C-alpha positions, 0 to 999 in steps of 0.5 A: 390168328394169322390172316395171309389174305386169301378170299375163297368161296364156299361151292355148291357141296359145301368145300372151300379150296385151302390155297396151295401155300398154306398146305405147303405149309402145313404140310397137308397132303391130300387126303390127310384128316382134319379137325374142325372147331368151332371158335366162341366167336363164330371162328370155323379152326382146321387143324391137321388131326393127329392120332398118335395126339389122341394117346398122349396122357399113354405116350407121357406115360410110355416115355416117361419108363423108357426114361426111366428103364434106359437112363435116356431121353425117351419121345413118341412122336406122330408124323409130324411134330414131337407128342410126348418126352421124358427126360434131359433133352425133353425141353430139345424135343417137345412140340418141336417139327420132325426134321424132314429127313427123319419124317421121311423115313417112319413115313418108310417104315424104317428103323433109325438108328444113326450118331450123332443126329438130330430129331426136332427142328431148333434142337440146340445140339446133336444127340451122339445117339438115335435108335426109331421105330415106327408107330404101325396104324394098318400097315401106316406110319403115325408116329414113331419111338425113340430112344435118344443118347444125349453126349457120356449116354450109353449106347443104344443095343438090342434090348433098347431096339426091342423095347421101342419096338414092341412100343410103337406096336403097343400104341399101334394096337391101342389106336385101332381100337 
């Protein structure tokens, strides 16, 4: 655990204020859901809640199916990072934070279609083509589904877009159950 040197007191309602610097670094915004864990050593840990992260096994199966059907790298993300990936470039994506530009477009509920694009921070090289669709839960973006073509890969057409829209709709419905 990383020490910050910041001390906060609990108020009469049992609340603790998370310092602004930490909220900014972790991209925690007002009304973001948080998970609370108790460690064996008596510590309390907070983690941003990811509804898409709860579907990790389903997301992994889905990206493997997309990879098999299209022969491309496939990824499922929550609003912050990649939670599942399949294909040759999966190591560039898995558990890596999304680029701010991608995150903003997902939150804006936009289909993302770009050439020579990056998806995640620390990615080794751009993808020749990137196609992404937001996953919606009750009208709010909770993540995204992506197909990514590396150098020499096939172009992403209407069938790829329809497959991503279907997958995003399916994952969103699973989350609403």
